[in-house]
Each structure stands twice: as C-alpha cells, then as structure tokens.
C-alpha positions in Angstrom: -23.0 21.3 -26.2 -22.5 17.3 -27.2 -19.6 16.8 -25.4 -22.0 17.6 -21.6 -24.5 15.5 -22.8 -22.9 13.3 -23.7 -21.0 12.7 -20.3 -24.0 13.0 -19.2 -25.0 10.1 -20.9 -22.0 7.9 -19.7 -22.8 9.3 -16.8 -26.6 7.6 -16.2 -25.7 4.7 -18.5 -23.1 3.6 -14.9 -25.6 4.6 -12.6 -27.9 2.2 -13.9 -24.8 -0.8 -14.2 -25.0 -0.1 -11.5 -28.0 -0.5 -9.7 -28.8 -3.5 -11.4 -25.5 -4.7 -10.0 -26.4 -4.1 -6.9 -30.5 -5.7 -7.5 -28.6 -9.0 -8.6 -26.2 -9.0 -5.5 -28.3 -8.3 -3.1 -29.3 -12.2 -2.3 -25.6 -13.0 -2.5 -24.8 -10.6 0.1 -27.8 -11.6 2.0 -26.4 -15.2 1.9 -22.8 -14.0 2.5 -23.3 -11.8 5.8 -23.8 -14.5 8.3 -20.5 -15.6 8.5 -17.2 -13.9 8.2 -15.6 -16.2 6.4 -18.0 -16.1 3.6 -18.3 -12.4 4.0 -14.3 -12.2 3.4 -14.8 -14.2 0.5 -17.6 -12.3 -0.7 -15.2 -8.6 -0.4 -12.8 -11.4 -2.7 -15.0 -11.9 -5.4 -17.4 -8.8 -6.1 -15.9 -6.0 -4.1 -12.9 -4.6 -4.3 -13.8 -1.3 -2.0 -10.9 -2.0 0.7 -8.5 -2.3 -1.3 -6.8 0.9 -1.0 -7.1 0.0 2.8 -5.7 -3.1 2.6 -2.4 -1.5 0.6 -2.5 1.4 3.3 -1.6 -1.1 5.7 0.6 -3.1 4.5 2.6 0.1 3.4 2.3 1.4 6.6 3.9 -1.5 8.0 7.4 -1.0 5.9 7.3 2.3 6.6 7.1 1.8 9.8 9.6 -0.9 10.1 11.8 1.8 8.0 11.4 4.8 10.4 13.4 2.9 13.0 16.9 3.1 11.2 16.3 6.8 9.3 14.5 8.8 12.0 12.9 12.4 10.9 12.0 14.8 12.9 10.3 12.1 15.1 10.7 8.7 15.7 7.2 6.7 16.6 8.4 4.1 18.6 10.2 6.2 20.5 7.7 8.5 21.4 5.7 5.3 21.8 8.0 3.8 24.4 8.8 6.4 25.8 4.8 7.2 26.7 4.9 3.8 27.7 7.1 4.5 30.4 5.2 7.2 31.5 2.2 5.5 32.1 4.3 3.0 34.3 5.6 6.0 37.0 2.5 7.0 37.1 0.8 3.6 38.9 -0.8 3.7 41.9 1.0 1.3 43.1 4.4 2.2 41.6 5.8 -1.2 40.7 9.5 -1.4 41.5 11.0 -2.3 37.8 8.4 -2.4 35.1 9.2 -2.3 31.7 11.7 -5.6 30.8 10.1 -6.5 27.7 10.7 -2.6 25.9 13.1 -1.1 27.7 15.7 -2.4 25.5 14.9 -1.3 22.9 13.6 2.1 24.0 17.8 2.4 24.5 18.1 1.3 21.0 15.9 3.7 19.2 16.5 6.2 22.0 20.7 5.9 21.1 19.4 6.0 17.1 17.4 9.8 17.6 20.5 10.8 19.6 22.7 10.5 16.4 19.9 11.9 14.4 20.3 15.8 13.3 16.8 15.9 11.3 15.5 15.2 15.1 12.7 17.7 17.1 15.5 18.1 19.7 12.5 19.2 22.5 11.4 15.1 21.6 14.5 13.9 22.5 14.6 15.9 25.8 10.8 14.5 26.1 11.9 11.1 26.4 15.6 12.2 28.1 13.7 13.2 30.9 11.5 10.0 31.8 14.6 7.9 30.8 16.3 9.8 33.9 13.0 9.7 36.0 12.6 5.9 35.2 16.0 5.6 36.9 15.8 6.8 39.5 12.7 5.1 40.7 13.0 1.5 39.7 15.6 -0.9 41.8 18.2 -0.9 40.2 20.5 -3.9 42.2 18.1 -6.0 39.5 20.7 -6.3 36.7 19.1 -6.7 34.0 17.9 -2.3 35.0 21.2 -1.8 36.4 22.7 -3.0 33.5 20.2 -0.7 31.0 21.5 1.9 33.2 25.1 1.9 33.1 23.7 1.6 29.3 21.4 4.7 29.3 24.3 6.8 31.4 27.4 5.9 29.1 25.1 7.5 25.6 25.2 11.6 24.9 22.6 13.3 26.8 21.4 16.3 24.7 20.9 18.4 27.7 20.4 19.2 30.8 17.0 17.5 32.6 13.8 20.2 31.5 10.8 18.5 33.4 9.3 17.1 30.7 8.1 14.0 33.3 4.2 13.0 35.0 3.4 15.6 37.3 0.8 15.8 39.8 -2.7 17.1 38.6 -2.4 19.7 40.9 0.1 20.9 39.4 -1.6 21.4 36.1 -2.5 24.1 33.9 -6.4 25.4 35.5 -8.4 27.3 32.8 -11.5 29.1 34.3 -13.2 28.2 31.5 -16.6 26.5 33.4 -19.2 24.4 31.8 -22.0 27.3 31.1 -18.9 28.9 29.0 -17.7 25.9 27.3 -21.2 25.0 26.1 -22.0 28.1 24.5 -18.5 27.7 22.4 -19.5 24.5 21.5 -23.0 26.3 21.3 -21.3 29.2 19.0 -18.9 26.4 16.7 -21.4 25.3 13.5 -20.7 24.7 10.7 -20.7 27.6 8.6 -20.4 27.7 5.0 -20.4 32.0 4.3 -17.7 33.5 4.8 -16.4 36.5 3.9 -13.9 37.7 1.5 -11.0 38.1 4.3 -7.7 35.9 4.1 -7.4 33.3 6.6 -3.2 33.5 7.8 -0.5 30.7 8.2 -0.1 31.8 11.8 -3.5 31.3 13.0 -3.9 28.4 11.5 -0.4 27.4 13.6 -2.3 28.4 17.2 -5.4 26.1 16.3 -2.6 23.3 15.6 -1.0 24.1 18.7 -3.8 23.5 20.9 -5.5 20.4 19.2 -2.1 18.6 19.3 -2.7 18.6 22.3 -5.5 16.1 22.1 -4.9 12.7 23.4 -3.9 10.4 20.1 -3.2 6.3 21.0 0.8 6.4 22.8 0.8 10.0 22.5 2.0 9.4 18.8 -0.7 11.8 17.3 -0.6 10.0 13.7 -2.4 13.0 11.6 -0.9 16.3 9.6 -2.9 19.2 8.4 -2.3 19.6 5.5 -3.3 23.2 4.7 -4.2 25.4 1.5 -5.1 29.3 1.8 -4.6 30.8 -2.2 -8.2 30.5 -3.9 -6.8 28.6 -6.8 -5.2 25.1 -4.1 -8.1 25.9 -1.8 -10.8 25.2 -4.9 -8.1 22.6 -6.1 -8.6 20.4 -2.9 -12.0 21.2 -2.1 -13.4 20.4 -5.5 -12.5 16.6 -5.2 -15.0 16.3 -1.7 -18.6 15.5 -2.0 -20.0 17.9 0.4 -18.8 21.6 -0.9 -21.5 21.8 -3.6 -23.4 24.9 -4.1 -20.3 27.1 -1.8 -16.9 26.1 -2.9 -16.9 29.1 -4.7 -17.2 30.8 -1.0 -14.2 28.8 0.3 -11.5 30.6 2.0 -9.2 28.4 2.8 -8.9 24.7 3.2 -7.4 21.6 5.9 -7.3 18.2 5.0 -7.0 16.6 7.6 -4.2 13.1 7.1 -4.3 10.0 9.3 -0.4 8.4 8.9 -0.5 4.2 9.4 3.1 3.8 9.1 3.2 5.0 13.4 1.2 1.9 13.8 3.2 -2.2 13.2 -0.3 -3.9 14.0 -3.4 -4.4 11.8 -5.2 -4.0 14.6 -5.0 -0.6 15.3 -5.8 0.4 11.7 -8.8 2.5 13.0 -6.4 4.6 15.3 -5.3 7.2 12.5 -9.3 8.4 12.2 -9.7 8.1 16.3 -6.9 10.4 17.3 -7.6 12.7 13.5 -10.9 13.2 14.4 -9.7 14.6 18.4 -7.6 16.4 17.6 -9.8 18.1 14.5 -12.7 19.3 16.5 -10.1 20.9 19.3 -8.7 22.8 16.1 -12.2 23.8 14.9 -13.1 25.3 18.3 -9.5 26.7 18.2 -10.2 28.8 15.4 -14.2 29.4 16.6 -12.1 31.5 19.7 -10.8 33.6 17.2 -13.0 35.3 15.0 -12.8 32.2 12.4 -15.8 29.4 11.9 -16.2 26.0 9.8 -16.8 23.1 8.3 -16.1 19.8 8.8 -16.8 18.3 4.9 -16.7 14.5 5.3 -14.5 12.1 3.3 -16.3 9.5 1.9 -13.9 6.2 0.5 -14.3 5.9 -3.1 -11.6 5.3 -5.2 -11.6 7.9 -7.6 -11.6 11.1 -4.8 -9.0 9.4 -3.0 -6.5 8.8 -6.1 -7.4 13.0 -7.0 -7.1 14.1 -3.5 -2.9 11.5 -3.0 -1.6 12.5 -6.5 -2.6 17.0 -5.4 -1.5 16.7 -1.7 1.2 14.2 -2.9 0.5 11.5 -0.1 1.9 7.6 0.7 -0.3 5.1 0.0 0.0 4.9 3.8 -1.4 8.3 4.5 -5.2 7.6 4.7 -7.3 11.2 4.7 -9.3 11.7 7.1 -11.5 14.7 6.5 -12.0 17.7 4.6 -12.8 21.2 6.8 -13.7 24.3 5.8 -12.2 27.6 7.2 -12.2 31.5 6.9 -14.6 34.3 8.6 -18.1 33.9 8.9 -20.2 35.6 7.4 -23.1 37.4 9.5 -25.6 37.1 6.8 -24.1 33.5 5.9 -27.3 30.3 7.2 -26.4 28.1 8.8 -29.0 24.8 9.1 -30.5 24.8 12.2 -29.6 20.2 13.3 -31.4 19.3 16.3 -29.6 17.4 18.1 -30.0 14.8 20.1 -30.8 14.9 23.8 -28.6 13.3 26.4 -31.2 10.3 27.0 -31.2 9.6 23.7 -27.6 9.3 23.4 -26.6 7.6 26.4 -27.1 4.2 27.9 -26.3 3.2 31.0 -25.1 0.1 31.4 -25.6 -1.7 34.9 
C-alpha cells in the first residue's frame, strides 16, 4: 500500500512538472514556430522528441548500405530497381531505351543475389524474368545496352522464364466482389475488443498476411513485418506496453505488431514511407481476417520514448525498426459491445480541386 502511494505521488509530481514546463514554454513555442530555422532551434534546445526517429533514420542508412553486399532473403535494391524497369516496360509510349542511370547497378545487385544462398528464389526469378523482358524490347544497337545485355547473358540463370512480368489489365485476376459486397465487409469490420476464449492459429494469420502482402508499397519494397504473438503470456506482455488496451487487455487472444523497416531507404525523404506502406498492408490484413471469422482492433502507437524502448526490447528490434501499430486479433464474442463511431460523410471528406 505504501509503495503504491509513493508511486502515485511521484506520478502526480511528474505530471505537475510537465504542466508547468508546458506553460513556461508556451510563449517560446509560439515565437519559434514562425520559421523552420527557429523550429529546428526549439527542438535542439527544448525537446528531444525526435531523437529516436533521427537515430532510426541514420541506422537505416547504414543498414541499407550493408544490405547491398550482405544479401539476406530479400534485396531492397533489387526489388526497387526491378520494379523501376517494370514501370518502364508499361509506359505508353514505351521508350526504346530507358534505365541507363541504374541498369549497371541493377546487374551488379542481381549478380550478388545469384551468389547468395539465402535469397528468396521467387524474388530472383522475378528479377530474371523482368530483365529478360527488358532486353527483349530495348534497342540493343546502343553500345551501353548491348554491353549490359552481354553481361546479363553471361550471368547464371536461376531457371527458365516463369512469366513474372508486366501483363495487361484484362489478363489479371478478376474478382466477383461487387461494391455492395465490399461495402458490407467494410461495415462488418469494426474495432472489436471482446473476444471468445478461442485460440488463433498461425495458419490463419499466414493466410491473412498473404492478402496483406498484395497491398501497394513504394517501389515494391514492402518495408514492414508482422510480429505475431499467439500465446497468452506473450500477448499480455506486448499488449500491456500499448496505451490503448486498458480495460480489455485480459481478453486479447492474439496480438500483431506492425513494424516498419527504415533500412529499405537510403534517403531521409523516405522516412515516413514505412507508415504509409505498413498501414496499407495492415488494412488489408484486417479485412482478410474478417473474411475468415476473426475480428481485430487497431491499437494506436504514439511516439513515447519509454514505450518505444520497452517494445523494442521485447521484440528485439533493430534501431532502424519502428513500431507502426498494434492489432488485437480474435474470434468475436457475439454479445460483446462495439462503439457506434459515427463516420464522416463523403461530402465532408472530399475536397474537389478546381
């Protein structure tokens, strides 16, 4: 009892100090928000809120450079450049020569990947197929293209062409889902916090992740992972770190942490892409789970240093890996209550550009 009282007193003291500091800094904040230079000075002097992001970005740059020569199960550079070639192949009109600035870099990376035992073979096959298609349509009478083509032919092929190349929209997979059916699925998917005492299997998660992997991502780099806990103790440990689980944490059967990977980018300008791509994939993941009878609740992840540190340690994250959100997963309790959560109308959300 005495220990809890001391903790409560300390927490109140910290809250008072933060309130006083906020009041004292208010006029300074108002003044220094007038320009980018003053804002930079403000965060250098009065706030360290962005220090983890800065460290993550620099660590990501270093890890990116290392990934160019130490190939794992995937190559960020190969994925990016092969996708760039794909986009060149689908242009209308298609140029007879393109990709000069990065073609040799692509072949260098492809060569290293061929010699990497750990590389995903389908990723390598995709690269081979696109490069084959590329050299079949460009003007090989140009010296730089002829030289690159001969170099490509000299490299060991992973296997025969598998057709992992751009295709016509009319040749793609066709869904029979109508707008009304899709709208119904979106209406069915709600943030559910009350679940049955029923285990969630990894097989179901894998199926949902397969659907999530089809979400678009910048240059097809897919800079995210789904850290998944299915066992009670691990679920509770992870969910307790988040702020949005109070009141229902004991009822969560499984939890997924969507983690972004900044080692996919060599430039600071792309530091926020992990949040865009990770969120696109997370939405498809939740919709996929809904079709299999599972409900979800995306859990907000504010950038709070203490919690970032705790979750990073619990998951064993690298400095360049950032949590994007948590998602609780489970079979919904039919009697569990769900907030109505009125949504804005299309007229409120759309701003026509004239």
